Structures are given as C-alpha cells and as structure tokens.
VEXDREN-2710 file (C-alpha; in Angstrom, 1 decimal):
% VEXDREN-2710
k/r/px/py/pz
1/MET/-12.3/20.3/-26.7
2/ALA/-14.2/23.6/-27.3
3/ASP/-13.6/24.6/-23.6
4/LEU/-9.9/23.9/-24.0
5/LYS/-9.8/25.9/-27.2
6/ARG/-11.4/28.9/-25.4
7/ARG/-8.9/28.6/-22.6
8/ILE/-6.0/28.6/-25.0
9/GLU/-7.3/31.5/-27.0
10/ALA/-7.6/33.5/-23.7
11/MET/-3.8/33.3/-23.3
12/ALA/-1.5/36.1/-24.4
13/VAL/-0.7/36.0/-28.1
14/GLY/2.9/34.7/-28.6
15/SER/3.4/33.7/-25.0
16/GLU/5.0/30.4/-24.0
17/GLU/1.7/29.3/-22.4
18/ARG/-0.2/29.7/-25.7
19/LYS/2.5/27.9/-27.7
20/MET/2.6/25.0/-25.3
21/GLY/-1.2/24.9/-25.1
22/VAL/-1.6/24.8/-28.9
23/ARG/1.0/22.0/-29.2
24/GLU/-0.6/19.9/-26.5
25/ARG/-4.1/20.4/-27.9
26/ARG/-3.0/19.1/-31.2
27/ARG/-1.5/16.1/-29.5
28/LEU/-4.8/15.6/-27.6
29/GLU/-6.8/15.5/-30.9
30/ARG/-4.7/12.6/-32.2
31/ILE/-4.9/10.5/-28.9
32/PRO/-7.9/8.3/-28.3
33/GLN/-10.1/9.4/-25.4
34/GLY/-9.7/6.1/-23.6
35/SER/-5.9/6.5/-23.4
36/VAL/-4.3/7.4/-20.0
37/GLU/-2.2/10.1/-21.8
38/HIS/-5.4/11.8/-23.0
39/GLY/-6.4/12.6/-19.4
40/VAL/-2.9/13.7/-18.5
41/ILE/-2.7/16.2/-21.4
42/ARG/-6.3/17.4/-20.8
43/SER/-5.4/18.2/-17.1
44/TYR/-2.2/20.0/-18.2
45/VAL/-4.0/22.2/-20.7
46/ARG/-6.7/23.1/-18.2
47/ILE/-4.1/24.1/-15.6
48/SER/-2.2/26.2/-18.1
49/GLY/-5.4/27.9/-19.1
50/LEU/-6.1/28.8/-15.5
51/LEU/-2.6/30.2/-15.1
52/ALA/-3.4/32.6/-17.9
53/SER/-5.3/34.6/-15.4
54/ARG/-2.1/36.5/-14.8
55/TYR/-2.9/38.4/-18.0
56/HIS/-5.8/40.3/-16.4
57/GLY/-7.0/42.0/-19.5
58/GLN/-7.0/39.0/-21.8
59/THR/-8.7/36.2/-19.9
60/PRO/-12.5/35.7/-19.5
61/TYR/-12.0/33.3/-16.5
62/LEU/-11.5/36.0/-13.9
63/SER/-14.1/36.6/-11.2
64/SER/-15.8/40.0/-10.9
65/GLU/-13.8/40.6/-7.8
66/ALA/-10.5/40.4/-9.7
67/GLN/-11.7/42.9/-12.2
68/SER/-13.1/45.4/-9.7
69/PRO/-11.0/48.5/-8.7
70/GLN/-8.3/47.8/-6.1
71/PRO/-8.7/49.4/-2.7
72/ILE/-5.0/50.3/-2.8
73/LYS/-5.9/53.1/-5.3
74/ASP/-8.4/54.7/-2.8
75/LYS/-7.2/57.8/-0.9
76/SER/-8.5/56.3/2.3
77/PHE/-6.5/53.1/1.9
78/LEU/-4.1/53.6/4.8
79/THR/-6.9/54.7/7.1
80/ALA/-8.8/51.6/6.3
81/ALA/-5.7/49.4/6.7
82/ARG/-5.1/50.8/10.2
83/ALA/-8.7/50.2/11.1
84/GLN/-8.4/46.6/9.8
85/LEU/-5.3/45.9/11.8
86/ASP/-6.8/47.4/14.9
87/ALA/-10.0/45.4/14.5
88/ASP/-8.1/42.1/14.1
89/HIS/-5.3/42.5/16.6
90/PHE/-4.9/44.2/20.0
91/GLY/-1.5/45.6/20.9
92/LEU/1.5/44.8/18.6
93/GLU/1.9/48.6/18.0
94/LYS/5.4/48.3/16.6
95/ILE/4.4/45.5/14.2
96/LYS/1.4/47.5/13.0
97/LYS/3.5/50.6/12.4
98/ARG/5.9/48.6/10.3
99/LEU/3.0/46.9/8.3
100/ILE/1.5/50.4/7.6
101/GLU/4.9/51.5/6.3
102/TYR/5.0/48.4/4.1
103/LEU/1.5/49.0/2.8
104/ALA/2.3/52.7/2.1
105/VAL/5.3/51.7/0.0
106/VAL/3.2/49.2/-1.9
107/ARG/0.6/51.8/-2.6
108/LEU/3.1/54.4/-3.8
109/LYS/4.9/51.8/-6.1
110/GLU/1.5/50.8/-7.5
111/LEU/0.5/54.4/-8.3
112/ASN/3.9/55.2/-9.8
113/ALA/3.9/52.1/-12.0
114/GLU/0.4/53.0/-13.2
115/HIS/1.5/56.6/-14.0
116/ASP/4.6/55.4/-15.9
117/SER/2.6/52.9/-17.9
118/ARG/0.2/55.6/-19.0
119/GLU/3.0/57.9/-20.0
120/GLU/4.5/55.1/-22.1
121/GLU/1.2/54.4/-23.8
122/ALA/0.9/58.2/-24.6
123/HIS/4.3/58.3/-26.2
124/LYS/3.7/55.2/-28.2
125/MET/0.4/56.3/-29.8
126/VAL/0.2/55.5/-33.5
127/VAL/-0.1/59.0/-35.1
128/PRO/-1.3/59.4/-38.7
129/TYR/1.0/61.4/-41.0
130/ASP/-0.4/64.3/-43.2
131/LYS/1.6/64.7/-46.4
132/ASN/0.1/68.1/-47.2
133/LYS/1.2/69.7/-43.9
134/GLN/4.5/67.8/-44.0
135/GLN/4.2/67.2/-40.2
136/PRO/2.5/64.7/-38.0
137/SER/-1.1/65.6/-37.1
138/LYS/-2.5/65.5/-33.6
139/PRO/-3.3/62.0/-32.4
140/SER/-6.9/61.1/-33.2
141/PRO/-9.3/59.7/-30.7
142/THR/-9.2/56.4/-32.6
143/SER/-5.5/56.1/-32.6
144/VAL/-4.4/52.8/-31.2
145/PRO/-1.6/52.7/-28.6
146/VAL/1.1/50.2/-29.0
147/LYS/0.9/47.5/-26.4
148/SER/3.6/48.2/-23.8
149/GLY/3.1/45.1/-21.8
150/ARG/1.4/44.5/-18.5
151/LEU/1.6/46.9/-15.6
152/GLY/3.1/44.1/-13.6
153/LYS/6.4/44.3/-15.6
154/LYS/7.2/47.3/-13.5
155/GLY/4.7/46.7/-10.7
156/VAL/5.0/46.3/-7.0
157/LYS/8.0/44.2/-6.0
158/GLY/7.7/44.7/-2.2
159/SER/10.2/43.2/0.3
160/ILE/9.5/39.7/1.6
161/LEU/8.3/40.0/5.2
162/LEU/9.3/37.3/7.7
163/LEU/7.3/37.4/10.9
164/VAL/9.2/35.6/13.7
165/GLY/7.8/35.0/17.1
166/PRO/6.4/32.4/19.6
167/PRO/3.4/30.3/18.7
168/ASP/-0.1/31.9/18.8
169/THR/1.1/35.5/18.7
170/GLY/-0.9/36.4/15.6
171/LYS/1.6/35.9/12.7
172/THR/-0.9/34.1/10.4
173/SER/-3.8/36.5/11.2
174/LEU/-1.5/39.4/10.4
175/GLY/-1.1/38.1/6.9
176/GLN/-4.8/37.7/6.5
177/SER/-5.3/41.4/7.7
178/ILE/-2.8/42.6/5.1
179/ALA/-4.8/40.7/2.4
180/LYS/-8.1/42.2/3.6
181/ALA/-6.6/45.7/3.6
182/LEU/-5.2/45.3/0.0
183/GLY/-8.4/43.7/-1.2
184/ARG/-6.5/40.7/-2.6
185/PRO/-7.2/37.0/-2.2
186/PHE/-5.3/35.2/0.6
187/GLN/-3.6/31.8/0.3
188/ARG/-1.8/30.0/3.0
189/ILE/0.9/27.4/2.3
190/SER/2.0/25.2/5.2
191/LEU/5.6/24.3/4.8
192/GLY/5.9/22.3/8.1
193/GLY/7.4/18.9/7.3
194/VAL/7.8/19.5/3.5
195/ARG/10.8/17.3/2.6
196/ASP/10.6/17.1/-1.2
197/GLU/11.9/19.7/-3.6
198/ALA/9.1/18.6/-6.0
199/GLU/6.4/19.8/-3.5
200/ILE/7.6/23.4/-4.3
201/ARG/8.5/23.0/-8.0
202/GLY/6.0/20.3/-8.9
203/HIS/6.6/16.9/-10.4
204/ARG/7.4/16.3/-14.1
205/ARG/4.6/14.9/-16.3
206/THR/6.6/11.8/-16.9
207/TYR/5.6/10.5/-13.4
208/VAL/2.3/8.9/-12.7
209/ALA/-0.2/11.1/-10.8
210/SER/2.1/14.1/-11.2
211/GLY/0.9/17.6/-10.5
212/PRO/2.0/21.2/-10.0
213/GLY/3.8/22.4/-6.9
214/LEU/2.4/24.2/-3.9
215/ILE/3.0/27.6/-5.3
216/VAL/1.1/26.9/-8.6
217/GLN/-1.7/25.2/-6.7
218/ALA/-2.1/28.3/-4.5
219/LEU/-2.0/30.5/-7.5
220/ARG/-4.8/28.5/-9.1
221/LYS/-6.9/28.8/-6.0
222/ALA/-6.3/32.5/-5.8
223/GLY/-7.7/33.0/-9.3
224/ARG/-5.5/36.0/-10.1
225/LEU/-1.9/37.1/-9.9
226/TYR/-2.4/40.0/-7.5
227/SER/-2.6/38.0/-4.3
228/VAL/-1.1/37.6/-0.8
229/MET/0.6/34.3/-0.2
230/LEU/1.6/33.2/3.3
231/LEU/4.4/30.7/3.6
232/ASP/3.7/29.3/7.1
233/GLU/6.2/27.6/9.4
234/ILE/9.1/28.2/7.0
235/ASP/11.6/27.2/9.8
236/LYS/10.1/23.7/9.9
237/ILE/10.9/22.8/6.4
238/SER/13.1/19.7/6.1
239/ARG/16.8/19.9/5.4
240/SER/18.6/18.6/2.3
241/ASN/18.1/14.9/1.6
242/PHE/18.0/12.5/-1.3
243/HIS/14.6/14.1/-2.3
244/GLY/16.3/17.5/-2.8
245/ASP/16.4/20.6/-0.7
246/PRO/13.0/22.3/-0.6
247/GLY/14.6/25.3/1.2
248/ALA/16.8/25.9/-1.8
249/ALA/13.8/25.7/-4.1
250/LEU/12.3/28.6/-2.2
251/LEU/15.3/30.8/-3.0
252/GLU/14.0/31.5/-6.5
253/VAL/10.4/32.0/-5.3
254/LEU/11.4/34.7/-2.7
255/HIS/13.9/36.6/-4.9
256/PRO/12.2/39.7/-6.3
257/GLU/14.6/39.8/-9.3
258/GLN/14.2/36.1/-10.3
259/ASN/10.7/35.0/-9.5
260/HIS/9.2/36.7/-12.6
261/THR/10.4/33.6/-14.5
262/PHE/9.7/30.9/-11.9
263/ASN/9.7/27.5/-13.6
264/ASP/7.3/24.8/-12.3
265/HIS/8.4/21.3/-13.5
266/TYR/4.8/20.3/-14.2
267/VAL/3.7/23.4/-16.1
268/ASP/7.2/23.7/-17.7
269/VAL/6.7/27.4/-18.8
270/PRO/7.9/30.5/-17.0
271/ILE/5.4/31.8/-14.4
272/ASP/5.5/35.4/-13.2
273/LEU/5.4/35.5/-9.3
274/SER/6.7/39.1/-9.0
275/GLN/3.3/40.6/-8.3
276/ILE/2.5/38.2/-5.4
277/LEU/3.1/39.6/-2.0
278/PHE/4.9/36.9/0.0
279/ILE/4.8/36.8/3.8
280/CYS/6.7/34.1/5.7
281/THR/6.2/33.0/9.3
282/ALA/8.6/31.2/11.7
283/ASN/9.1/30.5/15.4
284/SER/12.8/30.5/15.2
285/LEU/15.6/31.7/12.9
286/GLU/18.1/29.0/13.9
287/THR/16.9/26.4/11.3
288/ILE/16.5/28.8/8.4
289/SER/19.4/28.9/5.9
290/ALA/21.4/32.1/5.6
291/PRO/20.6/32.7/1.8
292/LEU/16.9/32.3/2.6
293/LEU/17.1/34.8/5.5
294/ASP/19.0/37.2/3.3
295/ARG/15.9/37.5/1.0
296/CYS/13.5/38.4/3.8
297/GLU/13.0/41.4/6.1
298/ILE/12.7/40.0/9.6
299/ILE/10.0/41.4/11.9
300/GLN/10.2/40.1/15.5
301/LEU/6.9/39.5/17.4
302/SER/7.2/39.4/21.2
303/GLY/4.8/37.8/23.5
304/TYR/1.7/39.6/25.0
305/THR/1.7/41.3/28.3
306/TYR/-0.9/40.5/30.9
307/ASP/-2.7/43.8/30.1
308/GLU/-2.9/42.9/26.4
309/LYS/-4.0/39.3/27.3
310/MET/-6.9/40.7/29.4
311/HIS/-8.1/42.9/26.5
312/ILE/-7.7/40.0/24.0
313/ALA/-9.7/37.7/26.3
314/ARG/-12.5/40.2/26.7
315/ARG/-12.6/41.2/23.0
316/PHE/-12.0/38.0/21.2
317/LEU/-11.6/34.8/23.3
318/LEU/-14.6/35.0/25.6
319/PRO/-17.1/35.8/22.8
320/LYS/-15.6/33.0/20.8
321/GLN/-16.0/30.5/23.6
322/LEU/-19.5/31.6/24.4
323/GLN/-20.6/31.1/20.8
324/ALA/-18.8/27.7/20.6
325/ASN/-20.5/26.4/23.7
326/GLY/-24.1/27.6/23.0
327/LEU/-24.1/30.5/25.4
328/ASN/-24.3/34.3/25.1
329/GLU/-23.2/37.3/27.1
330/SER/-26.3/37.2/29.3
331/HIS/-25.5/33.7/30.6
332/ILE/-22.0/34.4/32.1
333/THR/-20.1/37.3/33.5
334/LEU/-16.4/36.8/34.2
335/THR/-15.1/39.4/36.7
336/GLU/-11.8/41.2/36.1
337/PRO/-10.1/39.6/39.2
338/ALA/-11.2/36.2/38.0
339/LEU/-9.9/36.8/34.5
340/LEU/-6.6/38.1/35.8
341/HIS/-6.3/35.1/38.1
342/ILE/-6.7/32.8/35.1
343/ALA/-4.1/34.7/33.1
344/THR/-1.5/34.8/35.9
345/ARG/-2.0/31.5/37.7
346/TYR/-3.1/29.0/35.1
347/THR/-1.3/30.2/31.9
348/ARG/2.3/31.4/31.5
349/GLU/3.0/31.7/27.7
350/ALA/3.8/34.2/25.1
351/GLY/0.6/33.7/23.2
352/VAL/-3.0/33.2/24.3
353/ARG/-3.8/29.6/23.3
354/ASN/-3.7/28.2/26.8
355/LEU/-5.6/31.2/28.0
356/GLU/-8.4/30.4/25.5
357/ARG/-8.4/26.8/26.7
358/ALA/-8.8/27.9/30.3
359/ILE/-11.6/30.3/29.5
360/GLY/-13.2/27.5/27.5
361/GLY/-13.1/25.4/30.6
362/VAL/-14.9/28.0/32.7
363/VAL/-17.5/28.5/30.0
364/ARG/-18.2/24.8/29.7
365/TYR/-18.6/24.5/33.4
366/LYS/-21.3/27.3/33.3
367/ALA/-22.9/25.7/30.3
368/VAL/-23.5/22.5/32.4
369/GLU/-25.0/24.6/35.2
370/TRP/-27.2/26.4/32.7
371/ALA/-28.3/23.2/31.1
372/GLU/-29.2/21.7/34.5
373/PHE/-31.1/24.9/35.4
374/MET/-33.1/24.6/32.2
375/ASP/-33.8/20.9/32.7
376/GLY/-34.8/21.5/36.3
377/ASP/-37.3/24.2/35.2
378/LYS/-39.0/21.7/32.9
379/GLU/-39.3/19.1/35.7
380/GLY/-40.6/21.6/38.2
381/SER/-37.5/21.5/40.4
382/ARG/-35.5/24.6/39.5
383/ARG/-31.9/24.9/40.6
384/ALA/-30.4/28.3/41.3
385/TYR/-28.1/29.6/38.5
386/ARG/-25.5/32.3/39.2
387/ARG/-24.1/33.9/36.1
388/VAL/-21.2/35.8/37.8
389/VAL/-17.9/34.0/38.1
390/GLU/-15.8/35.2/41.0
391/GLU/-12.1/34.8/41.6
392/HIS/-12.6/32.3/44.5
393/GLU/-14.6/30.0/42.2
394/ILE/-11.8/29.5/39.7
395/GLU/-9.9/26.9/41.7
396/LYS/-13.1/24.8/42.0
397/ILE/-13.6/25.0/38.2
398/LEU/-10.1/24.6/36.8
399/GLY/-8.4/22.9/39.7
400/ILE/-5.3/23.9/41.7
401/ALA/-3.3/26.7/40.1
402/ARG/-0.2/25.7/38.1
403/TRP/1.8/28.7/39.3
404/ASP/2.0/30.3/42.7
405/ASP/3.2/33.9/42.9
406/GLU/3.7/33.9/46.6
407/GLU/7.0/35.6/47.7
408/ARG/9.4/33.2/49.5
409/ARG/12.7/33.5/51.1
410/GLY/15.5/32.2/48.8
411/VAL/13.4/32.0/45.7
412/VAL/14.1/34.2/42.7
413/TYR/12.7/34.0/39.1
414/GLY/15.1/33.9/36.2
415/LEU/14.5/34.4/32.4
416/VAL/15.3/31.4/30.2
417/VAL/15.3/30.5/26.6
418/MET/13.0/27.6/25.9
419/GLY/13.4/27.1/22.2
420/GLN/10.8/27.5/19.4
421/GLY/11.5/31.2/19.4
422/GLU/10.1/31.8/22.9
423/GLY/11.4/32.4/26.4
424/GLY/10.1/31.6/29.8
425/ILE/10.4/32.1/33.6
426/LEU/12.1/29.5/35.8
427/PRO/12.5/29.8/39.6
428/VAL/15.8/29.5/41.3
429/GLU/15.1/27.8/44.6
430/THR/17.6/27.7/47.5
431/ILE/17.5/26.3/51.1
432/ALA/20.0/26.2/53.9
433/ILE/20.8/22.8/55.4
434/PRO/23.3/21.7/58.1
435/GLY/26.7/21.0/56.5
436/SER/30.2/22.1/56.0
437/GLY/29.9/25.4/54.1
438/ARG/29.5/23.9/50.6
439/VAL/27.1/24.4/47.7
440/LYS/24.9/21.6/46.3
441/SER/23.1/21.7/43.0
442/THR/20.3/19.7/41.4
443/GLY/18.2/20.1/38.3
444/SER/20.2/18.7/35.3
445/LEU/22.7/21.5/35.4
446/GLY/25.7/21.9/33.0
447/ASP/29.3/22.8/33.9
448/VAL/29.0/26.5/33.0
449/ILE/25.9/27.1/35.2
450/LYS/27.7/25.3/38.1
451/GLU/30.6/27.7/37.7
452/SER/28.2/30.6/37.7
453/ALA/26.9/29.4/41.1
454/GLU/30.5/29.3/42.5
455/LEU/31.1/32.8/41.2
456/ALA/27.8/34.0/42.7
457/LEU/28.7/32.5/46.1
458/SER/32.2/34.0/46.0
459/TRP/30.6/37.4/45.4
460/VAL/28.1/37.0/48.3
461/LYS/30.9/35.9/50.7
462/THR/33.0/38.9/49.6
463/HIS/30.2/41.4/50.3
464/ALA/28.6/39.5/53.2
465/TYR/29.6/42.3/55.7
466/ASP/28.2/45.0/53.4
467/LEU/24.9/43.1/53.2
468/CYS/24.7/42.8/57.0
469/VAL/25.0/39.0/56.8
470/THR/28.2/38.9/59.0
471/ASN/29.5/41.0/61.8
472/THR/33.1/41.3/60.4
473/ARG/34.6/41.0/56.9
474/ALA/36.6/37.9/57.9
475/GLU/33.6/35.8/58.8
476/ASP/32.3/33.2/56.4
477/PRO/28.4/33.4/56.2
478/LEU/28.2/29.7/55.7
479/LYS/30.2/28.9/58.8
480/VAL/29.2/31.6/61.2
481/PRO/27.1/31.4/63.4
482/GLU/26.4/27.8/62.3
483/MET/27.9/25.5/59.7
484/ILE/25.5/25.2/56.8
485/ASP/25.3/24.1/53.2
486/ILE/23.4/25.9/50.5
487/HIS/21.3/23.7/48.2
488/PHE/20.0/25.4/45.0
489/HIS/17.7/23.7/42.6
490/PHE/16.3/24.5/39.2
491/PRO/12.8/22.8/38.6
492/SER/12.0/20.8/35.4
493/GLY/14.8/18.4/36.1
494/VAL/14.2/16.5/32.8
495/GLN/15.4/19.5/30.7
496/LYS/19.1/20.1/30.5
497/LYS/20.2/23.6/31.6
498/ASP/23.4/25.4/31.0
499/GLY/24.9/28.8/30.3
500/PRO/26.2/31.8/32.3
501/SER/23.0/33.9/32.2
502/ALA/21.7/32.6/35.5
503/GLY/24.4/34.2/37.6
504/VAL/22.5/37.3/38.6
505/ALA/19.4/35.2/39.6
506/MET/21.5/32.8/41.7
507/THR/23.3/35.7/43.4
508/CYS/20.0/37.3/44.4
509/ALA/18.7/33.9/45.6
510/PHE/21.8/33.5/47.9
511/VAL/21.4/37.0/49.3
512/SER/17.7/36.5/49.9
513/LEU/18.3/33.2/51.7
514/LEU/21.0/34.7/54.0
515/THR/19.4/38.0/54.7
516/GLY/15.7/37.0/54.7
517/ALA/14.7/39.6/52.2
518/CYS/12.2/38.4/49.6
519/VAL/12.4/39.3/46.0
520/PRO/9.0/40.3/44.5
521/SER/7.5/37.5/42.4
522/TYR/6.8/39.9/39.5
523/ILE/10.5/40.5/39.0
524/ALA/12.5/38.1/36.8
525/MET/16.2/38.6/35.9
526/THR/19.0/37.4/33.7
527/GLY/22.6/38.2/33.4
528/GLU/26.1/36.9/34.0
529/VAL/28.3/37.6/37.1
530/CYS/32.1/37.5/37.6
531/VAL/34.2/37.7/40.8
532/LEU/34.0/41.5/40.7
533/GLY/30.2/41.7/40.2
534/LEU/28.0/42.0/37.1
535/ASP/29.7/41.1/33.8
END
C-alpha cells in the first residue's frame, strides 16, 4: 500500500489520474486481500502510476536516461542523424533526405516550444508589490513562476510517416535509426492479424483478465512519453467485424489534434499521445482505409539495385552470417564475381532476405569444410582447405541457378505487379510452329492480355516490310515463306495474368522471333499498344 501511495502522490495534482488513483486506493483499503477484486484494483493503480511518467518533472519512477538532456537540442544533431542513417542503411538516398527533413522540423519545433515556454514563465513571474514606490519592484530571485503546464502542451506534433515498400527493404530498421538519432526509446507494435478493437483501446475492467491496449502497453515499456512508436504492418490489420474495427480505433491514435486525449478503456482516463512520434509501415496501400491514409504522409521505398545489394552483402550480410556460423573473415573470401553471380542468378527480389539466405548457404558449406579440416588435423590426416570461393563453385554449393540470363530469340522480359507492394520480372516466351498463321496463348491469361497479343501481332504485320521481315508490304509474315503459328507463353501458369501493360513486351517478342534479333536480358519493359503503335 505504501508503494501505491507513493505512485499516486507522484501524479500531477488535480489530474484525472490522481483522482482515479485516490478513489481506487480507498476502495482497495476496504477490500480483503484474498478477494479477486483486490488484485484487479491493485494492478490498475500500478498501471496508472506508471502512466504518470508523462509528467516528467513530477514522477520519481523515470530512468536516468529519461531525465538526461535530449540529443535533439545538440547543435550537431543533424550531423549525427545523417551518420546514424548512413551507418544503418546503404542507399535509400531519397528516403534519408526526407527523414533528415523530418528530423530538422522536429528539432526546430522542439526548440521553439521550449523558447515559448520560457517566455510564458518569465511573463507570469509572481512580482512583489512595493507600497512606498507605488510601482511593482523588480522580480526577486526567489520569485516563483506560475506553472504554465508541460512543454508538451505545445510540443512537437510531427507528421505521421507511413513507410510503404516491398518486404525486407529496411522499413522497420529506419524507425529504429530515427529513435537512435533522437535519443528516444523505441517500441514496435505488430498490427498484423489484429482483429479486435479492444487490442488497440484495451478491455474494460469488468471483463476477467482484462488489460490495457497495445498503445498503453508500449507506453509502459518505453517508460516515458517522448518515444518513437512503430506501428508495423498496418496494412494487414483485419477489417471490420463483430469485434469492432481496429483500423477505426487507430484514427484517434494517429490524429495529431485528437490523440492528446486518447482514452484507453482499461485505464479510463485521458492519455496524452501527442508527444509520441508514430511511424507506420506497410507493404501495400490497397487494404488501408482512406481516412487512415489521410492522417499519414506516405514515403515510398523502392527495391535495391544490384549495386546496392552488393554493398549491403559486403557490409552487413556476410559479416552477420560469418558470426552466426562460427567463422570469421579469415576463414572465407567471397570474390566479387561470385557474389554478383549469387545476387543475379539465385535471387530476384526487391529486398535482400533471399540474398542473405544464399550467402548463409555458402558460409555453412565452408563451415563444414573448415570443421573437417580441423578434425583431420587432430587425427593426423589434414585435408586441404581453400578459403576463396570462386564463381564456378557457386553451382556446386547452391545447386542449379534459378534464373538464366542468356539471351534467346523470341524471349523478352516484362515488368509485372506481383502484389504485396512489389513488382517482378516475367519472361514472354514465343516460338514458331507449323500452322495456319494464327496465334496460340498459354499461361492462365485473361481476355485483356489476349487482346493485347492480337494488337501486337497486327502492328507487327503492318510494319513487317519496314522491319525487313517480308519482301513486300502485301505479304503476311506468318504465311510467307512458310505457314506458321506463333505460340506465346507466360510462365507461372498457376497465377492468373491480365491487363494491357504486356503489349510492348509481346510486340518486341514477336519482332525478335521473326527477325532473329535478341533483346538483351538486362532490359525489361512495360506498356500498352494499340493498332497505331504505343498507347
């Protein structure tokens, strides 16, 4: 009871938390300790006491880190923030530039709010009145300023950032870097699969085993109000059902003008969330409601290029896998051609997760060789160990490559949308077979993409003479000199494919098949065609 009393006394005088805490403590004194209600009230008062940490100057339960000066007030703040982002992430220059702008605005708002707060306190100083001089005397050093409230009343209400991009492109780690740069605690809330509105707002105390929502739990773990809170996978939150709409419950959390009075059903007192910097992540915008999108500033993260993947592999992935598998840099050397071969032939993704798995496979293979080398030394029969991994050894270690970049006649690569906020590359394969001058299609194609194929073939027939396929303009390239059919195929037949954007790729594939000219494998295309050409 003494501990609960200290927690209640640490709350702000006259606040809703203090009134509720005093009322519940009096109830607790009248209830026997063996009662179930005794434990419920005790837990509630303890949680309310921890939430009093938002009054930084009035609670003794803050850590020394919370009471230390904030790095945001340091003149080298932006320089340190840039260094932190560069140390944690390679590439993403546009994203880093926007985050630096965001942090600069946060710093300026913080400094302006502190300056305004000092001016208010200076104007509200209690000044003693001198009757003899008939005028107020100068403020004495012992004059007490009238409390003007917390700095947070006017504090930093930054925009809500929504990082959208394919999986494993660094969205979560960007949030951690922002927290490190600001010197604030970081809390991550995973919203994937959340289907109950009470998981956001908490359960009422009338229910058995009730507790606060995810927001209040993260605030308790952070230990102070000035924190960075990452709402991860916000696009995978469940839609409205009989449990309520958790997405609608987030509208108040993410509204800068409303979240200073957020109401958790368990705590049942207003909670100020306006000083928390919220960062959201998503793979796609399609499943996020329009009101929720309106509260966020969207920042698109694209996939990494091969150049960036090579640097990331050298700087982060390879050292990580070496440490995870009991090796060090002296045990293995992965040559540049070998690493590029892994990145281009065994992985084809926006992020680097599969690249890390492939590198892990190479490191584990060398770990077995090193272990056999060490065991052979003990038994007196040493086996040769070669630390350098060459390009020609990759197929032996990882198996046959998943992708072949060899240039072929009649094969063109197209850009496709694959869902989950990412795109991909899909080959358009064509062959000529004996027939009657028709076009055959396979690969689970829809009506629109079949019409695009007819348009592409019509354009090729119209310009066959200009492309040196026929000798006269009246000749049909599918009937002269021999009658042929063109069979075009899109791999991954299980997946449905439709849309007009494959028209350019099919046109180039038909031209390549009829002329024999090969399109380089490093070129991928997208776009619609009409009977007159590009649309």
